[in-house]
VMD Tcl script that builds the backbone (N, CA, C; Angstrom):
set m [mol new atoms 510]
animate dup $m
set s [atomselect $m all]
$s set {name element resname resid chain x y z} {
  {N N MET 1 A -9.720 -7.673 -32.394}
  {CA C MET 1 A -10.649 -7.704 -31.287}
  {C C MET 1 A -10.579 -9.047 -30.550}
  {N N LYS 2 A -10.383 -10.130 -31.309}
  {CA C LYS 2 A -10.282 -11.457 -30.708}
  {C C LYS 2 A -9.086 -11.538 -29.758}
  {N N VAL 3 A -7.967 -10.929 -30.148}
  {CA C VAL 3 A -6.760 -10.948 -29.324}
  {C C VAL 3 A -7.017 -10.244 -27.989}
  {N N PHE 4 A -7.766 -9.151 -28.024}
  {CA C PHE 4 A -8.095 -8.414 -26.795}
  {C C PHE 4 A -8.842 -9.325 -25.820}
  {N N TRP 5 A -9.846 -10.065 -26.305}
  {CA C TRP 5 A -10.631 -10.945 -25.442}
  {C C TRP 5 A -9.781 -12.101 -24.913}
  {N N GLU 6 A -8.849 -12.589 -25.728}
  {CA C GLU 6 A -7.937 -13.637 -25.263}
  {C C GLU 6 A -7.048 -13.123 -24.139}
  {N N LEU 7 A -6.517 -11.913 -24.332}
  {CA C LEU 7 A -5.665 -11.320 -23.294}
  {C C LEU 7 A -6.444 -11.112 -21.997}
  {N N LEU 8 A -7.666 -10.643 -22.121}
  {CA C LEU 8 A -8.518 -10.432 -20.948}
  {C C LEU 8 A -8.802 -11.765 -20.242}
  {N N PHE 9 A -9.089 -12.799 -21.033}
  {CA C PHE 9 A -9.350 -14.118 -20.449}
  {C C PHE 9 A -8.117 -14.638 -19.716}
  {N N ILE 10 A -6.959 -14.552 -20.369}
  {CA C ILE 10 A -5.713 -15.031 -19.752}
  {C C ILE 10 A -5.461 -14.300 -18.437}
  {N N PHE 11 A -5.614 -12.987 -18.460}
  {CA C PHE 11 A -5.365 -12.160 -17.281}
  {C C PHE 11 A -6.266 -12.577 -16.113}
  {N N PHE 12 A -7.570 -12.632 -16.343}
  {CA C PHE 12 A -8.503 -12.948 -15.262}
  {C C PHE 12 A -8.460 -14.427 -14.870}
  {N N ALA 13 A -8.145 -15.290 -15.826}
  {CA C ALA 13 A -8.010 -16.712 -15.502}
  {C C ALA 13 A -6.860 -16.910 -14.520}
  {N N ARG 14 A -5.758 -16.208 -14.743}
  {CA C ARG 14 A -4.611 -16.325 -13.832}
  {C C ARG 14 A -4.956 -15.780 -12.447}
  {N N ILE 15 A -5.659 -14.670 -12.405}
  {CA C ILE 15 A -6.059 -14.127 -11.096}
  {C C ILE 15 A -6.923 -15.157 -10.366}
  {N N ILE 16 A -7.849 -15.757 -11.083}
  {CA C ILE 16 A -8.757 -16.737 -10.473}
  {C C ILE 16 A -7.990 -17.990 -10.036}
  {N N ASP 17 A -7.155 -18.545 -10.909}
  {CA C ASP 17 A -6.508 -19.814 -10.546}
  {C C ASP 17 A -5.499 -19.636 -9.421}
  {N N VAL 18 A -4.786 -18.520 -9.395}
  {CA C VAL 18 A -3.821 -18.308 -8.309}
  {C C VAL 18 A -4.550 -18.017 -6.993}
  {N N SER 19 A -5.658 -17.288 -7.061}
  {CA C SER 19 A -6.458 -17.040 -5.851}
  {C C SER 19 A -6.996 -18.357 -5.301}
  {N N LEU 20 A -7.492 -19.214 -6.187}
  {CA C LEU 20 A -7.963 -20.535 -5.758}
  {C C LEU 20 A -6.817 -21.345 -5.150}
  {N N GLY 21 A -5.640 -21.230 -5.738}
  {CA C GLY 21 A -4.472 -21.941 -5.213}
  {C C GLY 21 A -4.113 -21.496 -3.809}
  {N N THR 22 A -4.225 -20.204 -3.540}
  {CA C THR 22 A -3.945 -19.680 -2.200}
  {C C THR 22 A -4.923 -20.264 -1.188}
  {N N ILE 23 A -6.188 -20.258 -1.533}
  {CA C ILE 23 A -7.215 -20.789 -0.636}
  {C C ILE 23 A -7.044 -22.302 -0.464}
  {N N ARG 24 A -6.716 -22.979 -1.558}
  {CA C ARG 24 A -6.480 -24.426 -1.489}
  {C C ARG 24 A -5.360 -24.750 -0.512}
  {N N MET 25 A -4.275 -23.993 -0.578}
  {CA C MET 25 A -3.143 -24.239 0.319}
  {C C MET 25 A -3.528 -24.054 1.780}
  {N N ILE 26 A -4.380 -23.090 2.062}
  {CA C ILE 26 A -4.840 -22.895 3.440}
  {C C ILE 26 A -5.590 -24.139 3.905}
  {N N PHE 27 A -6.449 -24.676 3.036}
  {CA C PHE 27 A -7.169 -25.902 3.384}
  {C C PHE 27 A -6.213 -27.071 3.601}
  {N N VAL 28 A -5.193 -27.179 2.760}
  {CA C VAL 28 A -4.218 -28.259 2.902}
  {C C VAL 28 A -3.487 -28.129 4.237}
  {N N ILE 29 A -3.036 -26.939 4.561}
  {CA C ILE 29 A -2.318 -26.705 5.813}
  {C C ILE 29 A -3.193 -27.045 7.015}
  {N N ARG 30 A -4.472 -26.726 6.914}
  {CA C ARG 30 A -5.405 -27.021 8.008}
  {C C ARG 30 A -5.811 -28.484 8.049}
  {N N GLY 31 A -5.459 -29.250 7.032}
  {CA C GLY 31 A -5.797 -30.661 7.002}
  {C C GLY 31 A -7.161 -30.961 6.397}
  {N N ASP 32 A -7.790 -29.978 5.744}
  {CA C ASP 32 A -9.093 -30.169 5.101}
  {C C ASP 32 A -8.880 -30.653 3.672}
  {N N LYS 33 A -8.717 -31.956 3.512}
  {CA C LYS 33 A -8.306 -32.539 2.239}
  {C C LYS 33 A -9.383 -32.472 1.157}
  {N N ILE 34 A -10.621 -32.759 1.502}
  {CA C ILE 34 A -11.691 -32.813 0.497}
  {C C ILE 34 A -11.943 -31.429 -0.115}
  {N N PRO 35 A -12.160 -30.376 0.702}
  {CA C PRO 35 A -12.338 -29.048 0.073}
  {C C PRO 35 A -11.116 -28.633 -0.751}
  {N N ALA 36 A -9.910 -28.990 -0.274}
  {CA C ALA 36 A -8.691 -28.649 -1.015}
  {C C ALA 36 A -8.681 -29.332 -2.376}
  {N N ALA 37 A -9.091 -30.593 -2.415}
  {CA C ALA 37 A -9.112 -31.335 -3.681}
  {C C ALA 37 A -10.136 -30.744 -4.650}
  {N N ILE 38 A -11.292 -30.358 -4.145}
  {CA C ILE 38 A -12.334 -29.779 -5.009}
  {C C ILE 38 A -11.862 -28.443 -5.584}
  {N N ILE 39 A -11.285 -27.603 -4.727}
  {CA C ILE 39 A -10.771 -26.315 -5.199}
  {C C ILE 39 A -9.648 -26.545 -6.209}
  {N N GLY 40 A -8.786 -27.530 -5.927}
  {CA C GLY 40 A -7.680 -27.844 -6.827}
  {C C GLY 40 A -8.152 -28.240 -8.218}
  {N N PHE 41 A -9.265 -28.951 -8.297}
  {CA C PHE 41 A -9.827 -29.341 -9.591}
  {C C PHE 41 A -10.124 -28.105 -10.440}
  {N N PHE 42 A -10.822 -27.137 -9.858}
  {CA C PHE 42 A -11.184 -25.926 -10.606}
  {C C PHE 42 A -9.960 -25.046 -10.866}
  {N N GLU 43 A -9.057 -25.021 -9.912}
  {CA C GLU 43 A -7.826 -24.245 -10.081}
  {C C GLU 43 A -7.051 -24.718 -11.305}
  {N N ILE 44 A -6.831 -26.014 -11.414}
  {CA C ILE 44 A -6.014 -26.537 -12.517}
  {C C ILE 44 A -6.753 -26.458 -13.845}
  {N N MET 45 A -8.083 -26.538 -13.820}
  {CA C MET 45 A -8.855 -26.395 -15.061}
  {C C MET 45 A -8.669 -24.985 -15.636}
  {N N VAL 46 A -8.822 -23.983 -14.802}
  {CA C VAL 46 A -8.674 -22.598 -15.259}
  {C C VAL 46 A -7.236 -22.350 -15.708}
  {N N TYR 47 A -6.269 -22.847 -14.922}
  {CA C TYR 47 A -4.859 -22.679 -15.254}
  {C C TYR 47 A -4.533 -23.297 -16.616}
  {N N THR 48 A -5.028 -24.501 -16.859}
  {CA C THR 48 A -4.728 -25.207 -18.109}
  {C C THR 48 A -5.297 -24.465 -19.319}
  {N N LEU 49 A -6.500 -23.937 -19.175}
  {CA C LEU 49 A -7.090 -23.156 -20.272}
  {C C LEU 49 A -6.235 -21.925 -20.591}
  {N N ALA 50 A -5.826 -21.208 -19.543}
  {CA C ALA 50 A -5.009 -20.007 -19.755}
  {C C ALA 50 A -3.640 -20.373 -20.325}
  {N N LEU 51 A -3.032 -21.397 -19.771}
  {CA C LEU 51 A -1.711 -21.812 -20.243}
  {C C LEU 51 A -1.762 -22.232 -21.706}
  {N N GLY 52 A -2.818 -22.939 -22.091}
  {CA C GLY 52 A -2.974 -23.366 -23.482}
  {C C GLY 52 A -3.007 -22.191 -24.442}
  {N N MET 53 A -3.609 -21.090 -24.015}
  {CA C MET 53 A -3.673 -19.904 -24.879}
  {C C MET 53 A -2.311 -19.221 -25.004}
  {N N VAL 54 A -1.455 -19.395 -23.999}
  {CA C VAL 54 A -0.133 -18.759 -24.042}
  {C C VAL 54 A 0.876 -19.655 -24.755}
  {N N VAL 55 A 0.908 -20.929 -24.414}
  {CA C VAL 55 A 1.872 -21.851 -25.012}
  {C C VAL 55 A 1.658 -21.950 -26.518}
  {N N GLY 56 A 0.429 -21.873 -26.955}
  {CA C GLY 56 A 0.128 -21.949 -28.378}
  {C C GLY 56 A 0.613 -20.742 -29.158}
  {N N SER 57 A 1.010 -19.690 -28.472}
  {CA C SER 57 A 1.472 -18.485 -29.183}
  {C C SER 57 A 2.602 -17.799 -28.413}
  {N N LEU 58 A 3.682 -18.547 -28.230}
  {CA C LEU 58 A 4.852 -17.981 -27.539}
  {C C LEU 58 A 5.537 -16.899 -28.365}
  {N N ASP 59 A 5.156 -16.783 -29.622}
  {CA C ASP 59 A 5.704 -15.722 -30.460}
  {C C ASP 59 A 5.074 -14.369 -30.117}
  {N N ASN 60 A 4.047 -14.380 -29.235}
  {CA C ASN 60 A 3.372 -13.151 -28.822}
  {C C ASN 60 A 3.749 -12.860 -27.362}
  {N N PRO 61 A 4.787 -12.033 -27.140}
  {CA C PRO 61 A 5.246 -11.771 -25.770}
  {C C PRO 61 A 4.198 -11.049 -24.908}
  {N N VAL 62 A 3.237 -10.392 -25.527}
  {CA C VAL 62 A 2.192 -9.704 -24.768}
  {C C VAL 62 A 1.368 -10.726 -23.976}
  {N N LYS 63 A 1.077 -11.865 -24.597}
  {CA C LYS 63 A 0.317 -12.908 -23.903}
  {C C LYS 63 A 1.089 -13.419 -22.684}
  {N N LEU 64 A 2.381 -13.610 -22.850}
  {CA C LEU 64 A 3.203 -14.065 -21.733}
  {C C LEU 64 A 3.232 -13.015 -20.627}
  {N N LEU 65 A 3.354 -11.770 -20.994}
  {CA C LEU 65 A 3.362 -10.670 -20.017}
  {C C LEU 65 A 2.031 -10.609 -19.265}
  {N N VAL 66 A 0.933 -10.737 -19.973}
  {CA C VAL 66 A -0.398 -10.726 -19.347}
  {C C VAL 66 A -0.558 -11.939 -18.430}
  {N N PHE 67 A -0.061 -13.097 -18.862}
  {CA C PHE 67 A -0.111 -14.325 -18.063}
  {C C PHE 67 A 0.624 -14.121 -16.738}
  {N N CYS 68 A 1.808 -13.550 -16.800}
  {CA C CYS 68 A 2.622 -13.319 -15.597}
  {C C CYS 68 A 2.018 -12.237 -14.703}
  {N N THR 69 A 1.468 -11.206 -15.305}
  {CA C THR 69 A 0.830 -10.135 -14.527}
  {C C THR 69 A -0.399 -10.668 -13.800}
  {N N GLY 70 A -1.175 -11.503 -14.463}
  {CA C GLY 70 A -2.337 -12.125 -13.818}
  {C C GLY 70 A -1.915 -12.985 -12.635}
  {N N PHE 71 A -0.786 -13.677 -12.772}
  {CA C PHE 71 A -0.260 -14.486 -11.672}
  {C C PHE 71 A 0.053 -13.599 -10.471}
  {N N SER 72 A 0.763 -12.504 -10.711}
  {CA C SER 72 A 1.137 -11.591 -9.621}
  {C C SER 72 A -0.089 -11.014 -8.923}
  {N N LEU 73 A -1.050 -10.558 -9.704}
  {CA C LEU 73 A -2.262 -10.012 -9.102}
  {C C LEU 73 A -3.079 -11.098 -8.409}
  {N N GLY 74 A -3.009 -12.307 -8.909}
  {CA C GLY 74 A -3.692 -13.429 -8.267}
  {C C GLY 74 A -3.173 -13.680 -6.859}
  {N N ILE 75 A -1.866 -13.505 -6.679}
  {CA C ILE 75 A -1.289 -13.648 -5.337}
  {C C ILE 75 A -1.885 -12.606 -4.403}
  {N N LEU 76 A -1.949 -11.362 -4.862}
  {CA C LEU 76 A -2.536 -10.306 -4.034}
  {C C LEU 76 A -4.006 -10.553 -3.745}
  {N N VAL 77 A -4.774 -10.881 -4.765}
  {CA C VAL 77 A -6.211 -11.110 -4.594}
  {C C VAL 77 A -6.452 -12.317 -3.679}
  {N N GLY 78 A -5.714 -13.386 -3.890}
  {CA C GLY 78 A -5.862 -14.579 -3.052}
  {C C GLY 78 A -5.549 -14.289 -1.595}
  {N N SER 79 A -4.520 -13.486 -1.360}
  {CA C SER 79 A -4.150 -13.127 0.011}
  {C C SER 79 A -5.240 -12.287 0.672}
  {N N ILE 80 A -5.804 -11.363 -0.078}
  {CA C ILE 80 A -6.881 -10.518 0.454}
  {C C ILE 80 A -8.117 -11.359 0.765}
  {N N ILE 81 A -8.471 -12.264 -0.133}
  {CA C ILE 81 A -9.624 -13.140 0.090}
  {C C ILE 81 A -9.396 -13.991 1.334}
  {N N GLU 82 A -8.197 -14.551 1.451}
  {CA C GLU 82 A -7.893 -15.407 2.599}
  {C C GLU 82 A -7.978 -14.621 3.910}
  {N N GLU 83 A -7.497 -13.382 3.919}
  {CA C GLU 83 A -7.605 -12.533 5.119}
  {C C GLU 83 A -9.055 -12.279 5.480}
  {N N LYS 84 A -9.888 -12.011 4.478}
  {CA C LYS 84 A -11.306 -11.720 4.724}
  {C C LYS 84 A -12.046 -12.953 5.238}
  {N N LEU 85 A -11.721 -14.127 4.693}
  {CA C LEU 85 A -12.385 -15.351 5.134}
  {C C LEU 85 A -11.939 -15.743 6.545}
  {N N ALA 86 A -10.693 -15.462 6.876}
  {CA C ALA 86 A -10.116 -15.724 8.203}
  {C C ALA 86 A -10.468 -17.122 8.721}
  {N N PHE 87 A -10.142 -18.140 7.925}
  {CA C PHE 87 A -10.386 -19.519 8.335}
  {C C PHE 87 A -9.566 -19.864 9.570}
  {N N GLY 88 A -10.118 -20.687 10.414}
  {CA C GLY 88 A -9.343 -21.293 11.483}
  {C C GLY 88 A -9.133 -20.438 12.709}
  {N N TYR 89 A -8.097 -20.812 13.431}
  {CA C TYR 89 A -7.794 -20.195 14.718}
  {C C TYR 89 A -6.387 -19.632 14.715}
  {N N ARG 90 A -6.133 -18.778 15.663}
  {CA C ARG 90 A -4.810 -18.209 15.821}
  {C C ARG 90 A -4.406 -18.367 17.278}
  {N N GLY 91 A -3.205 -18.841 17.472}
  {CA C GLY 91 A -2.632 -18.888 18.814}
  {C C GLY 91 A -1.894 -17.585 19.043}
  {N N ILE 92 A -2.072 -17.018 20.213}
  {CA C ILE 92 A -1.418 -15.747 20.527}
  {C C ILE 92 A -0.677 -15.911 21.845}
  {N N GLN 93 A 0.613 -15.654 21.823}
  {CA C GLN 93 A 1.403 -15.684 23.048}
  {C C GLN 93 A 1.809 -14.252 23.362}
  {N N VAL 94 A 1.529 -13.845 24.572}
  {CA C VAL 94 A 1.763 -12.465 24.983}
  {C C VAL 94 A 2.705 -12.476 26.180}
  {N N VAL 95 A 3.756 -11.676 26.123}
  {CA C VAL 95 A 4.667 -11.516 27.255}
  {C C VAL 95 A 4.515 -10.085 27.744}
  {N N ILE 96 A 4.157 -9.964 29.037}
  {CA C ILE 96 A 3.946 -8.643 29.632}
  {C C ILE 96 A 4.718 -8.556 30.949}
  {N N ASP 97 A 4.972 -7.327 31.389}
  {CA C ASP 97 A 5.574 -7.141 32.710}
  {C C ASP 97 A 4.596 -7.661 33.757}
  {N N ARG 98 A 5.108 -8.233 34.831}
  {CA C ARG 98 A 4.259 -8.840 35.854}
  {C C ARG 98 A 3.268 -7.828 36.434}
  {N N GLU 99 A 3.612 -6.560 36.446}
  {CA C GLU 99 A 2.709 -5.535 36.991}
  {C C GLU 99 A 1.415 -5.406 36.184}
  {N N HIS 100 A 1.422 -5.914 34.944}
  {CA C HIS 100 A 0.223 -5.887 34.090}
  {C C HIS 100 A -0.506 -7.233 34.077}
  {N N ALA 101 A -0.176 -8.124 34.992}
  {CA C ALA 101 A -0.750 -9.477 34.991}
  {C C ALA 101 A -2.269 -9.474 35.115}
  {N N GLY 102 A -2.854 -8.398 35.601}
  {CA C GLY 102 A -4.309 -8.291 35.708}
  {C C GLY 102 A -5.008 -8.344 34.360}
  {N N ILE 103 A -4.263 -8.141 33.297}
  {CA C ILE 103 A -4.825 -8.231 31.943}
  {C C ILE 103 A -5.457 -9.605 31.730}
  {N N ALA 104 A -4.840 -10.642 32.281}
  {CA C ALA 104 A -5.360 -12.009 32.090}
  {C C ALA 104 A -6.779 -12.113 32.630}
  {N N GLU 105 A -7.032 -11.592 33.827}
  {CA C GLU 105 A -8.380 -11.661 34.414}
  {C C GLU 105 A -9.369 -10.806 33.629}
  {N N GLU 106 A -8.919 -9.648 33.148}
  {CA C GLU 106 A -9.797 -8.785 32.353}
  {C C GLU 106 A -10.212 -9.491 31.053}
  {N N LEU 107 A -9.263 -10.150 30.415}
  {CA C LEU 107 A -9.573 -10.868 29.178}
  {C C LEU 107 A -10.488 -12.052 29.447}
  {N N ARG 108 A -10.261 -12.759 30.537}
  {CA C ARG 108 A -11.143 -13.878 30.900}
  {C C ARG 108 A -12.565 -13.379 31.141}
  {N N ALA 109 A -12.690 -12.218 31.790}
  {CA C ALA 109 A -14.011 -11.649 32.062}
  {C C ALA 109 A -14.751 -11.328 30.756}
  {N N GLU 110 A -13.988 -11.051 29.691}
  {CA C GLU 110 A -14.576 -10.770 28.378}
  {C C GLU 110 A -14.812 -12.050 27.573}
  {N N GLY 111 A -14.477 -13.193 28.144}
  {CA C GLY 111 A -14.742 -14.472 27.484}
  {C C GLY 111 A -13.559 -15.070 26.742}
  {N N TYR 112 A -12.410 -14.443 26.802}
  {CA C TYR 112 A -11.232 -14.995 26.122}
  {C C TYR 112 A -10.616 -16.094 26.974}
  {N N PRO 113 A -10.202 -17.191 26.353}
  {CA C PRO 113 A -9.538 -18.269 27.102}
  {C C PRO 113 A -8.060 -17.929 27.297}
  {N N VAL 114 A -7.648 -17.738 28.519}
  {CA C VAL 114 A -6.275 -17.316 28.801}
  {C C VAL 114 A -5.625 -18.301 29.768}
  {N N THR 115 A -4.483 -18.818 29.379}
  {CA C THR 115 A -3.642 -19.612 30.270}
  {C C THR 115 A -2.384 -18.790 30.487}
  {N N CYS 116 A -1.950 -18.661 31.741}
  {CA C CYS 116 A -0.764 -17.843 31.975}
  {C C CYS 116 A 0.199 -18.516 32.946}
  {N N TRP 117 A 1.452 -18.062 32.876}
  {CA C TRP 117 A 2.480 -18.547 33.777}
  {C C TRP 117 A 3.523 -17.451 33.961}
  {N N GLU 118 A 4.297 -17.613 35.018}
  {CA C GLU 118 A 5.342 -16.646 35.340}
  {C C GLU 118 A 6.613 -16.982 34.560}
  {N N ALA 119 A 7.349 -15.938 34.213}
  {CA C ALA 119 A 8.593 -16.120 33.468}
  {C C ALA 119 A 9.573 -15.033 33.892}
  {N N THR 120 A 10.814 -15.208 33.499}
  {CA C THR 120 A 11.837 -14.205 33.785}
  {C C THR 120 A 12.449 -13.771 32.465}
  {N N GLY 121 A 12.471 -12.459 32.245}
  {CA C GLY 121 A 13.057 -11.920 31.034}
  {C C GLY 121 A 14.305 -11.128 31.338}
  {N N LYS 122 A 14.877 -10.525 30.340}
  {CA C LYS 122 A 16.102 -9.734 30.498}
  {C C LYS 122 A 15.906 -8.595 31.493}
  {N N GLU 123 A 14.681 -8.045 31.478}
  {CA C GLU 123 A 14.413 -6.892 32.343}
  {C C GLU 123 A 13.529 -7.246 33.535}
  {N N GLY 124 A 13.552 -8.501 33.975}
  {CA C GLY 124 A 12.839 -8.843 35.201}
  {C C GLY 124 A 11.703 -9.821 35.020}
  {N N CYS 125 A 10.799 -9.786 36.012}
  {CA C CYS 125 A 9.688 -10.740 36.070}
  {C C CYS 125 A 8.639 -10.425 35.007}
  {N N LYS 126 A 8.178 -11.471 34.354}
  {CA C LYS 126 A 7.193 -11.351 33.276}
  {C C LYS 126 A 6.039 -12.309 33.531}
  {N N THR 127 A 4.937 -12.067 32.857}
  {CA C THR 127 A 3.820 -13.001 32.814}
  {C C THR 127 A 3.593 -13.337 31.345}
  {N N VAL 128 A 3.447 -14.619 31.060}
  {CA C VAL 128 A 3.193 -15.072 29.698}
  {C C VAL 128 A 1.734 -15.507 29.616}
  {N N LEU 129 A 1.028 -14.977 28.621}
  {CA C LEU 129 A -0.368 -15.343 28.381}
  {C C LEU 129 A -0.417 -16.178 27.112}
  {N N ASN 130 A -1.147 -17.261 27.160}
  {CA C ASN 130 A -1.336 -18.114 25.997}
  {C C ASN 130 A -2.824 -18.111 25.681}
  {N N ILE 131 A -3.190 -17.693 24.464}
  {CA C ILE 131 A -4.585 -17.506 24.106}
  {C C ILE 131 A -4.812 -18.080 22.707}
  {N N PHE 132 A -5.938 -18.804 22.531}
  {CA C PHE 132 A -6.332 -19.290 21.210}
  {C C PHE 132 A -7.714 -18.739 20.894}
  {N N VAL 133 A -7.823 -18.079 19.735}
  {CA C VAL 133 A -9.101 -17.480 19.334}
  {C C VAL 133 A -9.316 -17.708 17.843}
  {N N LYS 134 A -10.563 -17.519 17.407}
  {CA C LYS 134 A -10.827 -17.541 15.972}
  {C C LYS 134 A -10.023 -16.409 15.343}
  {N N ARG 135 A -9.562 -16.629 14.136}
  {CA C ARG 135 A -8.688 -15.638 13.487}
  {C C ARG 135 A -9.325 -14.267 13.378}
  {N N ASN 136 A -10.662 -14.213 13.207}
  {CA C ASN 136 A -11.300 -12.911 13.057}
  {C C ASN 136 A -11.318 -12.118 14.367}
  {N N LEU 137 A -10.963 -12.749 15.484}
  {CA C LEU 137 A -10.907 -12.048 16.771}
  {C C LEU 137 A -9.486 -11.629 17.160}
  {N N ALA 138 A -8.489 -12.123 16.458}
  {CA C ALA 138 A -7.094 -11.926 16.858}
  {C C ALA 138 A -6.681 -10.455 16.896}
  {N N ASN 139 A -7.023 -9.691 15.879}
  {CA C ASN 139 A -6.605 -8.284 15.863}
  {C C ASN 139 A -7.289 -7.472 16.949}
  {N N THR 140 A -8.572 -7.734 17.186}
  {CA C THR 140 A -9.296 -7.040 18.246}
  {C C THR 140 A -8.649 -7.331 19.590}
  {N N LEU 141 A -8.313 -8.594 19.802}
  {CA C LEU 141 A -7.680 -8.993 21.058}
  {C C LEU 141 A -6.337 -8.295 21.259}
  {N N THR 142 A -5.507 -8.281 20.228}
  {CA C THR 142 A -4.190 -7.657 20.394}
  {C C THR 142 A -4.311 -6.150 20.604}
  {N N GLU 143 A -5.288 -5.511 19.983}
  {CA C GLU 143 A -5.504 -4.075 20.230}
  {C C GLU 143 A -5.848 -3.837 21.688}
  {N N LYS 144 A -6.692 -4.692 22.269}
  {CA C LYS 144 A -7.052 -4.568 23.692}
  {C C LYS 144 A -5.810 -4.712 24.570}
  {N N ILE 145 A -4.968 -5.678 24.230}
  {CA C ILE 145 A -3.754 -5.904 25.020}
  {C C ILE 145 A -2.827 -4.703 24.924}
  {N N TYR 146 A -2.624 -4.183 23.721}
  {CA C TYR 146 A -1.738 -3.020 23.553}
  {C C TYR 146 A -2.281 -1.769 24.235}
  {N N GLN 147 A -3.606 -1.648 24.333}
  {CA C GLN 147 A -4.182 -0.516 25.068}
  {C C GLN 147 A -3.826 -0.602 26.547}
  {N N LYS 148 A -3.779 -1.819 27.072}
  {CA C LYS 148 A -3.490 -2.023 28.488}
  {C C LYS 148 A -1.985 -2.044 28.765}
  {N N ASP 149 A -1.213 -2.520 27.808}
  {CA C ASP 149 A 0.249 -2.563 27.950}
  {C C ASP 149 A 0.897 -2.351 26.578}
  {N N PRO 150 A 1.228 -1.091 26.268}
  {CA C PRO 150 A 1.812 -0.783 24.953}
  {C C PRO 150 A 3.157 -1.469 24.683}
  {N N HIS 151 A 3.793 -2.005 25.738}
  {CA C HIS 151 A 5.096 -2.651 25.565}
  {C C HIS 151 A 4.989 -4.173 25.521}
  {N N ALA 152 A 3.786 -4.683 25.419}
  {CA C ALA 152 A 3.597 -6.143 25.358}
  {C C ALA 152 A 4.315 -6.700 24.131}
  {N N PHE 153 A 4.842 -7.905 24.303}
  {CA C PHE 153 A 5.475 -8.626 23.193}
  {C C PHE 153 A 4.486 -9.706 22.780}
  {N N ILE 154 A 4.022 -9.654 21.525}
  {CA C ILE 154 A 2.966 -10.559 21.067}
  {C C ILE 154 A 3.452 -11.362 19.859}
  {N N VAL 155 A 3.228 -12.671 19.926}
  {CA C VAL 155 A 3.604 -13.571 18.845}
  {C C VAL 155 A 2.344 -14.305 18.378}
  {N N PHE 156 A 2.118 -14.327 17.061}
  {CA C PHE 156 A 0.991 -15.046 16.484}
  {C C PHE 156 A 1.467 -16.415 16.023}
  {N N MET 157 A 0.634 -17.426 16.246}
  {CA C MET 157 A 0.938 -18.790 15.811}
  {C C MET 157 A -0.260 -19.323 15.035}
  {N N GLU 158 A 0.004 -20.214 14.110}
  {CA C GLU 158 A -1.050 -20.834 13.311}
  {C C GLU 158 A -1.159 -22.298 13.718}
  {N N PRO 159 A -2.062 -22.626 14.647}
  {CA C PRO 159 A -2.186 -24.028 15.050}
  {C C PRO 159 A -2.831 -24.852 13.939}
  {N N LYS 160 A -2.259 -26.013 13.672}
  {CA C LYS 160 A -2.836 -26.890 12.652}
  {C C LYS 160 A -3.963 -27.714 13.253}
  {N N LYS 161 A -3.702 -28.287 14.411}
  {CA C LYS 161 A -4.713 -29.088 15.096}
  {C C LYS 161 A -4.599 -28.839 16.588}
  {N N PHE 162 A -5.724 -28.943 17.258}
  {CA C PHE 162 A -5.738 -28.912 18.710}
  {C C PHE 162 A -7.007 -29.590 19.181}
  {N N LYS 163 A -7.012 -29.974 20.440}
  {CA C LYS 163 A -8.149 -30.714 20.963}
  {C C LYS 163 A -8.365 -30.303 22.419}
  {N N GLY 164 A -9.623 -30.151 22.791}
  {CA C GLY 164 A -9.954 -29.826 24.178}
  {C C GLY 164 A -9.830 -28.336 24.456}
  {N N GLY 165 A -9.942 -27.994 25.706}
  {CA C GLY 165 A -9.797 -26.605 26.113}
  {C C GLY 165 A -11.048 -25.786 25.891}
  {N N TYR 166 A -10.890 -24.504 26.011}
  {CA C TYR 166 A -11.993 -23.550 25.891}
  {C C TYR 166 A -11.664 -22.532 24.810}
  {N N LEU 167 A -12.628 -22.212 23.942}
  {CA C LEU 167 A -12.430 -21.226 22.883}
  {C C LEU 167 A -13.550 -20.208 22.903}
  {N N LYS 168 A -13.203 -18.956 22.697}
  {CA C LYS 168 A -14.206 -17.890 22.584}
  {C C LYS 168 A -14.925 -18.079 21.260}
  {N N LYS 169 A -16.235 -18.101 21.296}
  {CA C LYS 169 A -17.024 -18.359 20.088}
  {C C LYS 169 A -17.262 -17.112 19.255}
  {N N LYS 170 A -17.458 -15.965 19.884}
  {CA C LYS 170 A -17.768 -14.739 19.124}
  {C C LYS 170 A -16.826 -13.635 19.497}
}
mol reanalyze $m
mol bondsrecalc $m
mol representation Tube
mol addrep $m
């Protein structure tokens, strides 16, 4: 019975520490050093406890298998948590045919900050829209654009830092 509880602890400890690691990395990328350091403290504490239970009994391959499985699931759980939290902002660059350039004014009327310029593509005149929004608004925005122009070319960017300008709050 004791072995069962150890396996369960190892499994969930790995899910927790890898999920924390995913979130920590997002903070590091964004330049938020203090929250990253605090999360890192708890991440490594949980990891060390789980690792100690596995290293002490390498003759038990089940523990190693559970340790590795917890790591894999931790990646999935951490990614899902990070998507739900949607920290930060997303830069969106949209290339549309010039005939759809009215999309920029429609988006501005809805409160989206849009900067645009003319461009030339393989198939003629284009309009490029540059938009920065909170990450939780990015999918809604792209759905609106695709409804207006199903052939739009959209690129997502992860800005680390920016200053000035206008951002949609909600």
